[in-house]
N, C-alpha and C positions, 0 to 999 in steps of 0.2 A: 504493499500500500504505498501511495505518496503524499504528499500534501500539496492542498489546494493554495493557502497561502502561511506567509512567514510568520505570521503571530502562533502557527497552530506548532511552529518546533519551539516556541520560546520557552515555556516552562519545559520542557524536556530539557533543552540545556543550560536553563537552568537551575537542576534540578543535579544537570553532570558539573558544573561548578563546584553546588555547595558539598557534593558528594566527597571532594578532593577539601573541606576545610577552608574553602572560600567564602567570606561576605560577599555578598551580589547583588549590584544596582543595574535596573532595568535603561536605555534610551539614556547615555552618559553621556552630557553632552562635552565637546574637548571643543578648540579651536578652531576645527577644519572639518565640525559635522558633527553629529550624531553617534555613537558606540550602539548595537544593541545590548550588549550584554560587557560589563566588567566583572571580574572577579580580585578580590584581596584578600591576603590574610597577613596577619600585625605580626610582628615581631613579640612577644610575649616580654623579652626581656627590656626591649627597647621602648615600650608600654610601661612598665614598671618604672623603669628609671622618671619617666618622661612623668609622671602621674607624680612622683615623690619629690618633683621643681612644681608641682602645683599645675600642671599645663593643661586642665582639663576641658579647655575649649581649642576648637579647630584654631590653625591661625588666621584663617581667613579670606579674603579674594586673592587672585593673583600678582595681584601687584604689588600686595603687602609679605607673601612669599617670596616673594625677588628682593624688596628690601631687609626681611632679615636673611637673606643666603649673604648680602654684601656687609652685614654685620660680623666681626670676628667672634670666633668663641673667646668663652673667660678663661679657656689653658693658655688660649696664645697670650703672646708677651706683645700686643696691642689692642688699640682700640679702633672708634670711629667717631667722628662727629658730625654734626647736623649737618654743617657747611659741606664738607665732602660729602653728605651720600644726596645733599640736595644738586650738587655737582653730577654727581653722576646720573643721577633723573630729572636733570632740567630739561631734557630734549622731549620730554612731555609731562611732568610732575610741574608742581609751583611748590614753591618754597612752604606753605601752611599745608597743603595736602602731603608734604613729604612726611612733616612734623606730626597731624596728625596718625600718619599710619602708625611711626615709629607710638607716639602715647599708647594708639593701643597694645602695642607689641607689650611695650612696658608694664601698661596696666595686665597683660593676660598671663604676663609673666614669663614671657619668651627673651627679653631683653632687659640688663643692666644698667646703671646708669651708677657710672664712677665717681668719685669727686671732683675730680675735674670737667666731669659734666658729660664727660664721652660715654660712646654705648658698648655692651659689647653681649656675647649671647650664650644664653644657659643652656647646654646641649649635652652630650653625651648619652641622644637616643637615634639618632638619625642615621640612617633612611630606620625610617620607623614600621618599612614593611620588608615580606619575607617576599612575597610574589604577588605581582599585578599583572591580571591576567585579560585580554580584550578578545571578547569574537563578537564577528557579523554572521549574521544569519541570512543567508540567500536561496531562492528557489533555482535563479540560473543564474544570470547577468553577473558570470564569474569573474570576468575582469574588473567590474565595479565592485566587487565585493573583495578581489585580493589589492586594491588601489587601496580601498578603505583600511582592509588591515597592514599594508604597508604603513598606511602615516599613523596608524596606531602603536604602532614600534618610538613614536615621537616618546611616549607615556609608559605602554607595556613591556614586562619583563618579557611575554608571551605573545602573539596574536596569531590567532587563529580564523581560517572561515570555515563557517559552520552551513554543512548545504544538504540534502534529503541525502541517502546512503546510498542509493543507486547511483546516483550522476557522482556521487564523490568515486565512487569505484571505476565507475568510468574516468572519470579526471587525473586520476593517479596512475592510470595507465595510457596517457595522451601526452603529445608534446606540453600541453600547459604546465603539467607538475613540475617540470624543470623551472619551469620561472617562478612557481612557489618554492622552489627548492634554494636557489640563488637569494632569493629575498629573505629568506627564513622563515615562513610563511605556514602554521600547517594547516592539516586538516581534519575536520570532523565531520564523519556519515551521522546524520541525525534517522531515526526509522520512528515507528510509531513506539517500540518498545527501549531504546534504547540509544547510549549516540557514544560513539566509537571514533577512537582516533586513526586514522588514514594514512597523516604523514605529521611527523612531531614536526615540532619548532626547532629552529637552530637557531638560539640566542648570539650565536659567533658572527652569524652572517651579515648583520646589523647594531653593532656591540653599541654604538653610542646612544645614548638618551636623552633629551631635555629634563636637565633635574629638575629646573622648575616645575613643568609641564607636572614631570612624575611626582614630584612631593605634595604639590596642588591637587592629583588626583589621591593621592591617600589619604589626603587631609580629611578628603568629603566622606572616605569609610570613620573616623575618627569618632563623629557623632556618634554612630551608629554603634560603635566599641564601648564607646564609656555608657551608653541605655544598654547595653544588652550587658553590663558587668556593673 
């Protein structure tokens, strides 16, 4: 049996991600569009370290994550001032906006102010996650699915295309399979009863991630983590 609509595969695909110990989110927004499913598993030790610092809230929007990334760790022999931060972001943020974002980072205990009025990051837990998995679902339109899955490697450690099982079996025996291998994209075959990995993703094919986007994506699972615990 096959599927008439992509939505019919969502529950099966979500169950497959959940069975691997991943928290899941549907219709996950990214800078380039919507990913059908994203699964994330947290590093328990990192989560404990973060909670010990009192950092119970998510960092916030992507720009705040970016500002935090520019602030040196408390363990480093350096710090940064507001003027320097404003210079780094002057192309698209005014000084008041930078100050407001830093104030929020201080309020939420991600940043500490030194006696000299400079800033240091309270860390020790990054990265927060162990796995971040993206899954694009398509009935046909394999090229579209592949391109979306490649884009998802900007943040995901593993990126898959999920398609009906019989179509997937044909795909891995076709020339198109070599494109998936080259790009490091996995293929999941979905039937009415189960999901099966037909091609494992190769993380080393595209090892470089956008650390800011990845961190922001993981942060969106933090509120769920706190709520569940």
